[in-house]
C-alpha positions, 0 to 999 in steps of 0.5 A: 499499500503506498504511503499517504502524506497527511494534509498537515504534513503537506501544508507544513512542508509547503510553508517550510519550503516557502520560508526557505525559498524566501531566503534561499537558506538550505538546512545545511546553511542554517546549521553550519556556522563556518565563515563561508556559510555564514557569509552566504546566509547573511547575503541571502538574509540581506536580500530578503530584508531589501524586499521588505516594506517599512511596515514589515521591517518595523513589525519584525522588531516587535515581540508581542503577547496575544490572547488565546489557545489557538492562532485562528479560533481562540475563545470569545473571551480571548477574542474580546481581550485581543480586540480591546488591547490589540485591535485584532481578534486572533494571533493570525490577525496580529501577524497580518496587521503588524508583521510582528517578528515574535510572540511571547506565551503567557499562562494568563493569556491562555496560550499554554493549556497542554503540550499538544495545544501549545504545539498547535498554537505554535504551528498556527502562528508559523502558518500565519507568518509564512502566508504573508507577502514576505513569508517569515517564521516567528520567533516564539518565546516564553519565560521558562526559568524553572523554579518560581518562574515557569509558563509551561507546566505539567506534563512538561518536565519542571526542574529546580530553579537557578538558586537551587542549581547554584546550591547543587553547584554542578555545571553538568546539572545546569547544562542538563537542565538547559538541554532537556528543558530546551528540547521540550520547548522546541518540541512544542514550538517555543524557540527562544527562552528568556533564561537564565537569569544571570544576575548576581543576587547580593541583596537579600532584600531583592524583591524581584530576583532572589531565588531566580539568581544562581547565587551571590558569588560572581564566578559561580553564577558565571559558570552556571549560567554559561553551562545552562546557556550551552544546554539550551542552545544545544537543543536549538532553543535561543537562550536569553541572559538577563538582566543586563547590566545586572539586577541583583542588588536592588530593593525595588521591583522594576515591574512597579518602579525604577531601581537604582543601582549604586555600584561603582564602575569597579564593582560592576566589573567585579560583581555584575559583569562576569556572568554576562562575559561568560554567557557571551563567551558561550555564544549566547543568542540574546541578552535582555536588558534591565529597567534600572538606573546605573549612574556609574555606567550612564550618568543620564539616569535613563533606564539601561534599556534606553541607554546608548552608553550601556547597550551600545557602548558597553555591551556591544563595544566593550564586551564585543556582543554581536547577538540580539539585544531584547528589551525587558517588557516595555509595559513595566513601570520601570521603563515607562515613567520617564518617557511616554509609550510612543518614545520608549520603543524609539529610544530603545532602538536608538540605545541599541536594542533589536527586539522590543518586548510586549509594549502596553499598547502595540499601536502606540509603540509601532506608530512611534517607531514609524514616526521616527523612521518617517522623520529620519530620527531612525534610519532604515539602515538602523532598522536593517541592522536589527532585523539582520540580527533577528533573522540570523537568530531565526536561521541559526535555530532552524526556523527557516528550514523547520518552522513546524513541530509534530505531535510525534515529537511531543509524545517522545520528548515532553515529560518523558519518564527519563526526563522526570527522573532526571529532574528528581535526581537533580532536585536531591542534589540541591536540597540544603540542610542548615540545622540538625539539632540532636541528629533530629534528621533523618526522621524514622518511619518507625519511631516518627511515623505520625507527622503534622505537615503545615505552613505557608501555601503561596499560589503554586508556580505555573504548572505545578500541582500544589499547594505545597502542604499537600504536595509534601503531605502526599510525598511523606505518605508515599514514603511510608509516613502518616501525614496530616496536612494543615494550611496556615498561610503566609500570614497565620492568624492567632486562631490558626496558630492555636489550631496548628498547636492543637493539631500537633499534639500527639504527633511525632514530628512537625514539618512546616514550610515557611515562605520569606518568614521575617523575624517577629512576623506571623510565621515566626510566631507560629513556629515559636508556638509549635516549638514551645509545644514540645513536638520536634519541628522541621522547618523548610524554607520554600522560597528565599533561604534566609528564614532560618535566621528568624527561626532559631529555635527549630530542631532542623532547617532545610532550604529548597529555594522554591515550592515547585513539586520536584523540589518539595518531593526531594525535600521529603526524601531528604527528611526521610533519609532516602537520600543525603542532603548535598546542597550548599548555600549559594548565598550567605544567610545574614543574622536577623538582629544584625544583617551586616553579620553572616549567620551561615556563609556561602558554601555551608550545608550539612549532611548525615 
């Protein structure tokens, strides 16, 4: 019986051929990085750019959100949201109207239900891009940092986040995370990942970076970030280091304000720059800017995203970076306060950015760039520079030759048993034991069988099952314990504290998850009451590892650096003695009563 080609396969092949024909780029040229091949590829890309209209050129620089699970048939509520915010009904209409070069996926935009749906959305977006007068594939992106920032969840494999990996200290593990996570993203059509966070987090009060960073030691962050980049890009996913020139020493969230970095130029060279130098040396495809003021690097106090001295002078000039520069999201307050929404994208391009990420109002931003081109403030040659970098990235990642993904690839790649097992083993190597009075741990399933599992239950990171107490309780039950679960929240009331103490009566041990518990706060009051009840208390810091400083009386304390399932299950296995704790602090824990003094230094971590 002759082989029959499906209509979907035929359409994919036809559109892919159109994309390749538009550039003349063959699959071999897309992946061969020899000098002659690069020269020929760039010659063909420049010919393609020369055929593009001004409207198409401007559109290629924008990466935009769009609502809906489908490129052509989203739910009515998503159609309404698109009409309200973008003036179009669907992703396909957005591409036709604005010629955008990229789409960013979010959970709240209803883009990410399950792997097969995501892949269908990705294919629909590529089909729309390749059906335009100038057929161009789109660069589909998301924030899949793992840990506390994820967009694609179960059944995809979720790994420990950056600070947990920093606690593990293994470059091989970081590279493996990038390789596997990249393969799963590529299988569902996401070819640019805004990861790794390459900030050096030296400020325990940092409200926006924290555990998203590999740690506080510049050399360690540099090694881990470079390894993860190599992993992602080995799986044909463009990695994006963020947030240049360094967001690790801030006490303001750039989503809600503009942080001020007071580092001297020498401090920047010593603290913030090493990870970015390392990822550039590793061949990073893209670097994301920070909406921060950095007077030592640019005394104008413009946000770095809009700073020519920082993006062109330092990143391109001094560090020699030749890849794509993408702005952090342009709907964030940190970049919007000083200039209007029509000027921000213009100033970002003039500063040296190539991709303009998610402006609050695309029409305003797009027309602002068009007006700047019409007036001569931005030349067409300047547009062409950025478009060439974006198209080079698309060609390097195979989008001109293989823009579509297949259902078969999803099933054999996403959330496989081996990937999930690898995530569990890596998580076990990150769990950090900080305190173990009287060898309380590991708990014995014979002598300490009856457990009370309680604590903070923050909203679970995207795609995890949660809440944390339920995940921990289930994990202990599977390990042979009897676990009673009680959620007390991040701000337990006196009534909740009293109920927790009553529930602890008669239990062999209490396991409590704390979430950024400060000294004298409601969580520390709860922990103190549990300790006073006489039941052994095991505390797990499920976000920042600094909680132990405010909880000095607990019997044992661990840090997991996140409350995703994989990290909580690993913590349960460590507590039960199934595996040894191996993590070492990647940041110092300061004393609660004197933050200038270190309670536990970088590299500290106990074992059994």
